[in-house]
Every structure is written in structure tokens, then in C-alpha cells.
C-alpha positions in Angstrom: -2.1 -28.5 9.7 -5.2 -28.1 11.8 -8.7 -27.8 10.3 -9.7 -24.2 9.2 -11.7 -22.4 11.8 -14.6 -20.0 11.7 -12.4 -17.0 12.6 -11.8 -13.6 10.8 -10.1 -13.8 7.5 -7.5 -11.1 8.2 -5.4 -10.2 11.2 -2.4 -8.0 12.2 1.1 -9.3 11.8 3.9 -7.5 13.6 7.1 -8.4 11.8 10.7 -7.4 11.5 12.8 -6.5 8.5 15.2 -9.4 7.8 16.6 -8.4 4.3 16.4 -5.5 1.8 17.1 -6.2 -1.9 17.8 -3.1 -4.0 19.3 -4.9 -7.0 16.5 -3.9 -9.4 16.3 -0.2 -10.6 12.6 0.3 -10.0 11.8 -2.1 -7.2 12.8 -2.8 -3.6 12.2 -6.2 -2.1 11.7 -6.3 1.6 11.8 -9.6 3.5 10.3 -9.8 6.9 10.3 -12.4 9.6 8.3 -13.1 12.8 6.8 -16.0 14.7 3.3 -14.6 13.8 4.0 -15.6 10.1 3.3 -19.2 11.1 -0.4 -18.1 10.8 0.0 -16.1 7.5 -2.1 -17.4 4.6 0.0 -19.5 2.2 -2.1 -19.2 -1.0 0.2 -16.6 -2.7 -1.1 -15.8 -6.2 -2.3 -12.1 -6.3 -3.0 -12.0 -2.5 -3.7 -8.5 -1.4 -2.3 -7.2 1.9 -2.1 -3.9 3.8 1.3 -2.4 4.9 0.9 0.2 7.5 3.7 2.9 7.3 4.5 4.7 10.6 3.4 8.3 11.0 5.8 10.9 9.5 6.8 14.2 11.1 7.1 16.7 8.2 8.9 19.2 10.4 11.4 16.9 11.8 11.8 14.9 8.6 11.5 11.5 10.5 9.1 8.8 11.3 7.3 8.6 14.6 6.6 5.4 16.5 3.7 3.3 15.3 0.7 3.9 17.5 -1.0 1.1 19.5 -3.3 -0.7 17.0 -4.7 -3.2 19.5 -4.7 -7.0 19.5 -3.3 -8.9 16.5 -6.4 -11.0 16.2 -9.5 -9.1 15.0 -12.8 -9.8 16.8 -14.7 -10.4 13.5 -14.4 -9.8 9.8 -15.2 -6.1 10.2 -12.0 -5.7 12.3 -9.8 -4.4 9.5 -12.4 -1.8 8.4 -12.9 -0.7 11.9 -9.2 -0.4 12.6 -8.8 1.7 9.4 -11.6 4.0 10.6 -10.2 4.2 14.1 -6.6 4.8 12.9 -7.6 7.7 10.8 -8.9 9.5 13.9 -5.5 9.0 15.8 -3.4 12.0 16.6 -0.5 10.6 14.5 -2.2 8.0 12.2 -0.3 5.4 10.2 -0.6 5.4 6.4 -2.2 2.4 4.8 -1.2 1.1 1.4 -2.2 -2.1 -0.5 0.5 -4.5 -1.8 0.7 -8.0 -3.1 2.6 -10.9 -1.4 5.6 -11.8 -3.6 6.6 -14.9 -1.8 5.7 -16.6 1.5 7.9 -19.3 2.9 5.9 -22.6 3.0 6.9 -23.0 6.6 6.0 -19.5 7.6 9.5 -18.4 8.3 9.6 -15.3 6.1 7.5 -13.1 3.8 8.6 -11.0 0.8 7.0 -7.8 -0.5 8.0 -5.8 -3.5 7.7 -2.1 -3.5 7.8 0.1 -6.6 10.0 3.2 -6.4 7.9 6.3 -7.2 9.5 9.6 -6.4 11.0 10.6 -3.1 8.1 12.1 -1.1 5.4 9.4 -1.1 4.8 7.4 2.2 6.4 4.3 0.7 9.5 6.2 -0.6 10.1 8.0 2.7 9.8 4.7 4.5 12.0 2.8 2.2 14.6 5.5 2.3 15.0 5.2 6.0 14.4 1.4 6.3 17.0 -0.8 7.9 17.3 -4.5 8.8 15.7 -4.9 12.3 13.0 -2.3 11.8 9.4 -3.2 12.6 6.9 -3.7 9.8 3.1 -3.9 10.5 1.1 -5.9 8.0 -2.6 -6.8 7.7 -2.9 -10.1 5.9 -4.8 -13.4 5.6 -5.1 -15.7 8.6 -4.2 -19.2 7.5 -6.3 -20.7 10.3 -9.5 -19.1 8.9 -11.9 -20.8 6.6 -11.9 -17.5 4.6 -8.1 -17.1 4.3 -8.3 -16.8 0.5 -10.0 -13.4 0.7 -8.1 -10.9 -1.4 -7.3 -13.3 -4.2 -8.7 -12.4 -7.7 -6.9 -15.0 -9.8 -9.7 -17.3 -10.9 -8.9 -19.0 -14.2 -11.1 -22.0 -13.7 -10.6 -24.5 -16.5 -9.7 -21.9 -19.1 -7.8 -23.1 -22.2 -6.7 -19.6 -23.3 -5.3 -17.3 -20.7 -4.1 -13.6 -21.0 -2.2 -12.1 -18.0 -1.1 -8.5 -18.3 0.2 -6.0 -15.8 2.6 -3.1 -15.2 5.3 -2.9 -12.5 2.7 -2.6 -9.7 1.2 -5.9 -10.8 4.6 -7.6 -11.4 4.7 -9.3 -8.0 1.3 -10.8 -8.6 2.1 -11.9 -12.1 5.3 -13.5 -11.0 3.6 -15.2 -8.0 0.8 -16.5 -10.4 3.4 -17.8 -12.9 5.2 -19.7 -10.2 2.1 -21.0 -8.5 1.3 -24.1 -10.5 -2.3 -23.0 -10.9 -2.2 -22.2 -14.6 -4.1 -25.1 -16.2 -1.9 -27.7 -18.0 -1.9 -27.3 -21.8 -3.5 -23.8 -21.7 -2.5 -21.3 -24.4 -0.9 -18.6 -22.2 0.2 -15.1 -23.0 1.9 -13.0 -20.3 2.6 -9.3 -20.8 4.5 -7.3 -18.2 5.7 -3.8 -18.5 8.1 -1.9 -16.2 10.4 1.1 -16.4 13.6 -1.0 -17.0 14.3 -4.4 -18.5 16.2 -5.3 -15.3 12.9 -5.1 -13.4 11.3 -7.8 -15.5 13.5 -10.9 -15.0 11.8 -11.9 -11.7 10.2 -15.1 -12.7 10.6 -18.2 -14.9 7.9 -19.1 -17.4 6.9 -22.4 -18.8 8.5 -22.8 -22.2 5.1 -23.3 -23.8 3.9 -19.9 -22.7 4.3 -16.7 -24.7 5.9 -14.0 -22.5 6.5 -10.3 -23.4 8.7 -8.4 -21.0 8.4 -4.8 -22.0 10.6 -1.9 -20.9 8.8 1.5 -21.1 10.2 3.9 -23.6 11.0 7.5 -22.7 7.9 9.7 -22.9 5.5 6.8 -22.7 2.7 6.7 -20.1 2.6 3.6 -17.9 0.5 0.9 -19.6 0.9 2.1 -23.2 3.4 -0.6 -24.2 1.4 -3.3 -22.4 -1.8 -2.2 -24.1 -0.3 -2.3 -27.6 1.1 -5.8 -27.0 -2.2 -7.1 -25.6 -4.1 -5.7 -28.6 -1.6 -7.4 -30.9 -2.0 -10.7 -29.1 -5.8 -10.5 -29.3 -5.7 -9.6 -33.0 -3.9 -12.9 -33.7 -6.3 -15.0 -31.5 -9.7 -15.1 -33.2 -10.7 -18.0 -30.9 -10.6 -15.5 -28.0 -13.5 -13.5 -29.5 -16.9 -13.9 -27.9 -20.4 -13.5 -29.1 -20.6 -10.0 -30.7 -24.0 -9.7 -29.1 -22.2 -9.4 -25.8 -20.9 -6.0 -26.9 -24.0 -4.5 -25.1 -22.4 -5.4 -21.8 -21.8 -2.4 -19.5 -18.1 -1.5 -19.0 -16.8 1.0 -16.4 -14.8 4.0 -17.4 -11.8 5.3 -15.5 -13.5 7.9 -13.3 -10.9 9.8 -11.3 -12.6 9.3 -8.0 -13.6 5.7 -8.3 -11.7 2.5 -7.6 -12.0 0.3 -10.7 -12.2 -3.4 -9.7 -14.1 -6.3 -11.1 -13.2 -10.0 -11.0 -14.2 -13.1 -13.0 -16.4 -15.9 -12.0 -14.8 -19.3 -12.4 -14.3 -19.9 -16.1 -15.7 -23.1 -17.8 -13.4 -25.7 -19.1 -12.2 -24.7 -22.5 -13.1 -21.1 -22.0 -11.0 -17.9 -22.1 -9.8 -15.9 -19.2 -8.0 -12.5 -18.9 -6.3 -11.1 -15.7 -5.5 -7.4 -16.1 -3.9 -5.2 -13.4 -2.0 -2.0 -13.2 -2.7 1.7 -14.1 -6.5 2.1 -14.1 -6.8 3.9 -17.4 -4.8 1.3 -19.3 -6.6 -1.7 -17.8 -9.9 0.0 -18.3 -9.2 0.5 -22.0 -8.1 -3.1 -22.4 -11.2 -4.5 -20.6 -13.4 -2.3 -22.8 -11.6 -3.7 -25.9 -12.2 -7.3 -24.7 -15.8 -6.9 -23.6 -17.3 -4.1 -25.8 -15.3 -4.5 -29.0 -14.5 -8.3 -29.0 -17.5 -9.6 -27.2 -15.6 -11.5 -24.5 -17.9 -12.3 -21.5 -17.0 -9.8 -18.8 -17.4 -12.6 -16.3 -14.2 -14.1 -17.7 -12.2 -10.9 -17.1 -10.5 -10.1 -13.8 -9.8 -6.3 -13.9 -7.9 -4.5 -11.2 -7.0 -0.8 -11.2 -4.1 -0.8 -8.8 -3.3 2.9 -9.2 -4.3 5.9 -11.3 -1.9 8.1 -13.2 -1.7 11.6 -11.6 -3.6 10.6 -8.5 -2.1 9.7 -5.1 -2.8 6.2 -3.8 -5.4 5.6 -1.2 -5.3 3.1 1.7 
């Protein structure tokens, strides 16, 4: 592999659907291929990407062709932001959504993305409902050739000896990729909590036998994140070594404001320290972060906290 270059961290990837897996009740896995994937970042983990859904004609009930988005290579690191701004002004703009890479072939032959099924009228649901092998898929993702190709990764456990990973179905691809990555420190005391609508959604990764893994199916009437939150609190109650200095309880912690994206990530954790990675519905992960930082005194610099979506609010690009 050639030396990393001083080039933009992200670029456009024009790919083609190679396979569609609908075997899980709440998730659809789409595998795409394309020569351009030779340059797609291989880090995996919780790597964020953008999927651009083609414009949708409400009257005709069908998708329109994707507009011309310009060259695949951005001129600089502001290229993605500029393209987002410019695309919103198009007569028939694409819809942008954020996802996580589930798997990337080490040789760059294919890429897998998992989509959560939510209703029938969302941009992703309409697109998945009409998707066929051979259809084009436009992605914005990391450029492996860039020195900054690891942008969009928030998994930073450092040398932590105690690790908590928790997420709902929207975070499941990231949790699974992290579990399979080999980046969890050897000998660490690891607890993974994942929640999804159905038990069949949760058998997507193998865990080290030394880890504690809770795969939780959501009960009828429960809000997303409630089962995860209960299990995490139970885990923390039995781990007094996870507690921090109670004086740290003065640390400021964000609340789940309806119009604000909640996102804060850890600095590298010292050897022997504690680390928490929380992702999913914003209200649930906000409450868990508040419990860790305000009530238990865990240093907020040791908590990666990502509100992937908000209950009752449509996703943004």
C-alpha cells in the first residue's frame, strides 16, 4: 500500500448493489461493489458514512435519477459540506443519511451496510422497498489514501481495563464491527449491551468468551433504549471499580434537547482506566451518560456518547 497522502479525508463512491440480505426481521444488509472501493478506508469500527438516496417523486410514487454530484474526489476537506449545501439547492435533491460501515472487504472488493427498517414512508424505507441487485448506490466515505482517513471514528478505548459498550439496533452495526475488530485491549473486563426489536436481529457477531454480552429483545410497549438502560445500570451497580471521583459530579452534561445533535467522544483513555461507548436513541444514551458522569463521577473524557437518532423526530442528513 502506498504512503498516505495529504488529500481530503472523504470522497464520493459510486457503487452498485451486489446482494440484499433480508434474513433479519428488523434489518436489511446491502452489499455494494465497485472499482472505487479500492480506495475506501479499511478501518471499520464505528466508521460513519453518508448514503445519498435518490430524489423521490411523491406524485408518481417512484425514485428519480440521481442528479450530477460532480467529481468523486473532493477538492479539499470542505468538499462534503459544500456538496451537501449545493445539493439542497438542487431542483430534485438527494436525501442524505448517516450510517455505519458493517464490513469492508480487506481487498476493497465489496462493502456492507446495515439499514434498520423503520416504517414504510421514510427515505430509507422507500429506497429499500424498491431496491434491486444492479441498482446504483452513492456513498460518501473515507479515502484510504488520505492521511486523515480515520475521520468519523469515535471508538477510542486507549488502554482501558474496563470497557462498557452499549447500543440499540441503529448502533448494532458499529458494535458488531468493534467486537470483530481486534481493537479491544487484551484482558479487559468487557460488557456489551445491545438492544433490538427482535432476538433474531442480535446474533450478528461473535464475542470473546471472556466478555459479558447481553442481547436484549425489546418488549411490547417499551421505548427504544429502555431495556439497554436498565441492563447498563445493573452492570454499573455491580462494578464499584468503574466509579470515579465523586467530585467529578460537577461536570457539565448535556440534555436531550429536541433540536440539538448530541455527540461527544472520549479522549484516549489511560492504561488501566475505564471507558464507555454509548450510541443509539439520544434520550437513552443521554440518561446513561448523565448516570456515569454526574451520578457515578466517571470522567466524561472517558465516555464516547453518540445520539444516532431521536424518538419522535425525523432523522437529518
